[in-house]
C-alpha positions, 0 to 999 in steps of 0.5 A: 373603291369608295362603294365598295362594301366593308368586308366580314370579318372571320369569326363569330356571327354579331348579334344585337342586343335585341336580337340576343333578347330573343334567343331562346334561353336554355331551361335552369334547374337551379331554383328546384332543389333549392325549394326542394330542400325549402320543402322538406325542412317545411315537412320536417318543422312541420312534423314535430311540431305535430309531435309537440302538440299530440303529447309524444314529444313532452315540455323537457324532451331532449331534440336529437338530431340523429333520431329525428332524421332516423325517424322521419327517413331524412339526412340530418340537414333538413334537420338541423334546419328545422330545429333551428325554426323551432328555436327561434320560434320559441318552441324549443329551448337550449340547454347549457348552449347545447343540446335542444329541448321542447320548451316548457311553459310558465304559468306566467308564459301561458297566461301571457299566451292566452292573453294575446290568442284571445285578442287576436282570435278576436280580431280575426273572427271580427275580419272573417265575418267582414270579409269572407265569401259565402263560399267560406261562410258554409265552409265553416259551418260545415266543419262546425256542424262535424263537432261531436261531444263524444268525440275523442280529445285528440279528434276533438282538438283536430277539428277546432283547428281545422275550424280556426284555420278555416275562420283565419284564412276567411279574414283574407288578411296575411299579416294577421294569419301569420301572426296566428300562426305563430300563436298556434306554434306557442298552442302546440306547447301546452300538451294538455286539451282541456276537450278531456275535461267533463263537459267540455266539449258540449260547451265549445260545441257551444261557443263554436255556434255562437262564433259562426253563427256571428259570422254568418251574419256579417257581425263582426262586433259580435263574432270578436265578442264570442271568439274572446268568450270561447278562448277566455274560456280555455285559458281558465280550465288550462290555468286551473288545472296547471295549478291543480296537478302541480300544486304551484299557484300562478303569478299574481293577477294572471289568472285575473288578466285570464278572467277579465282579459286585461293585463 
């Protein structure tokens, strides 16, 4: 009996670890609902942000979860999460610790925003001049060619955003793009567009042209300088307009910081 083969015990057959790894796995759909919910929150966030940008929801506007859900035809859960993101990003502010409203920027807030925007936009233009592909430069040129001085302020604002976003993508720098998206979120709070001012559309056409030309020439220093000038000019016009409309004066030094590009 010494040479007898060991008897197999009844029950489930044994499998080696390697065989177990080779067995086909059942597909799982657990991640799909999670991804879909994130996408819905992002969509709701974007809708609210654009409503703020377009002036549908102005600073001080109360953000009511139930009303937003009904308007967007979604449940209240993604709206609740989107509102949390808006508050985290500074687009919404808590009032009395309960309800949320669209954030209002003070004159000093606006000055600080333009200071940061000017320098980040200059860095983006310089980086795009170094990293953009030929196809990306062609795309930037084509978008710039769509600029029409007689177009509405709203359409020019949208085209401006498209041009700058294309430049941001051409930097091929994810960290810089995320920083600029934060700035863009805050810009949504500004509401009033400087493109409605007489002659501003023509000025911007020239300012954009200088940025696009410098990027196409692969001249980072020129691109940065042109972008700085573009954003600084927009900041000067906006601050002057805000002071005119409110009858208030900006904090000491804020207008000077916009004019000189210094703190």
